[in-house]
C-alpha positions in Angstrom: -22.0 -1.3 -37.2 -23.4 2.0 -36.1 -24.2 4.7 -38.6 -24.6 8.3 -37.3 -24.8 11.8 -38.6 -21.8 14.0 -37.9 -21.7 17.0 -35.5 -20.9 20.0 -37.7 -20.4 22.3 -34.7 -17.1 20.7 -33.6 -13.7 20.4 -35.1 -12.6 17.8 -35.7 -16.0 16.6 -36.8 -17.3 13.7 -34.6 -20.3 11.3 -34.8 -23.5 13.1 -33.6 -24.2 11.4 -30.3 -25.8 12.5 -27.0 -23.8 13.6 -23.9 -20.4 12.3 -23.2 -20.7 9.6 -25.8 -20.1 12.3 -28.4 -16.6 12.8 -27.1 -15.7 9.2 -26.3 -17.4 7.3 -29.1 -14.2 6.6 -31.0 -12.7 5.0 -27.9 -15.5 2.4 -27.5 -15.5 0.9 -31.0 -12.9 -0.9 -33.1 -13.3 1.4 -36.1 -14.6 4.9 -36.1 -14.4 6.6 -39.4 -15.9 9.1 -41.8 -17.5 7.9 -45.0 -17.6 10.5 -47.8 -18.3 10.7 -51.5 -15.5 11.9 -53.7 -14.6 12.1 -57.4 -11.5 10.8 -59.2 -9.6 13.0 -61.6 -11.7 11.7 -64.5 -15.0 12.5 -62.6 -15.8 8.9 -61.6 -17.4 8.9 -58.2 -16.2 6.7 -55.3 -16.6 6.5 -51.6 -13.8 6.7 -49.1 -13.9 5.6 -45.4 -11.3 7.7 -43.6 -10.0 5.7 -40.6 -6.9 7.6 -39.5 -7.5 10.8 -37.5 -7.2 14.1 -39.5 -7.6 17.7 -38.5 -11.1 17.6 -40.0 -12.4 14.2 -38.7 -12.1 12.4 -35.4 -11.4 8.9 -36.5 -9.4 5.9 -35.2 -9.1 2.2 -35.1 -7.9 -0.5 -32.9 -7.4 -3.3 -35.4 -3.7 -3.1 -35.6 -3.6 -0.9 -38.8 -4.9 -3.8 -40.9 -7.1 -1.5 -42.9 -4.6 1.4 -43.5 -5.5 5.0 -43.1 -8.5 4.8 -45.4 -10.5 2.3 -47.5 -11.8 3.2 -51.0 -15.3 1.8 -51.8 -15.4 -0.1 -48.5 -17.0 -3.6 -48.3 -17.7 -4.7 -44.8 -17.1 -8.4 -45.5 -13.7 -7.7 -47.2 -12.8 -5.4 -44.3 -13.6 -8.2 -41.8 -11.5 -10.6 -43.7 -8.5 -8.3 -43.7 -9.0 -7.7 -39.9 -9.1 -11.4 -39.3 -5.8 -11.7 -41.0 -6.7 -14.0 -43.9 -5.8 -11.3 -46.5 -2.8 -8.9 -46.5 -3.3 -5.6 -44.8 -4.1 -2.5 -46.9 -1.5 0.3 -47.0 -4.1 3.1 -47.1 -2.2 4.6 -50.0 -4.0 2.9 -52.9 
């Protein structure tokens, strides 16, 4: 797991890395996503890991879509279990 700041000067936003790694980071790792804090309609806070690329965030995965387009309140051990195939894949629409 690598945690990095994001480069605010680019669009889509990418992990803040040096040199060419900034451009190619999402091609070297199995999951490259953006973790953000959001609020539900009732004001309850939650975190969302965006895994599918969007116009705002450079993201991607090479785990066969087993995590869906995003994961709410991500837990690394649960994500690894889903990737290993011992739990059903997430739809990313939950």
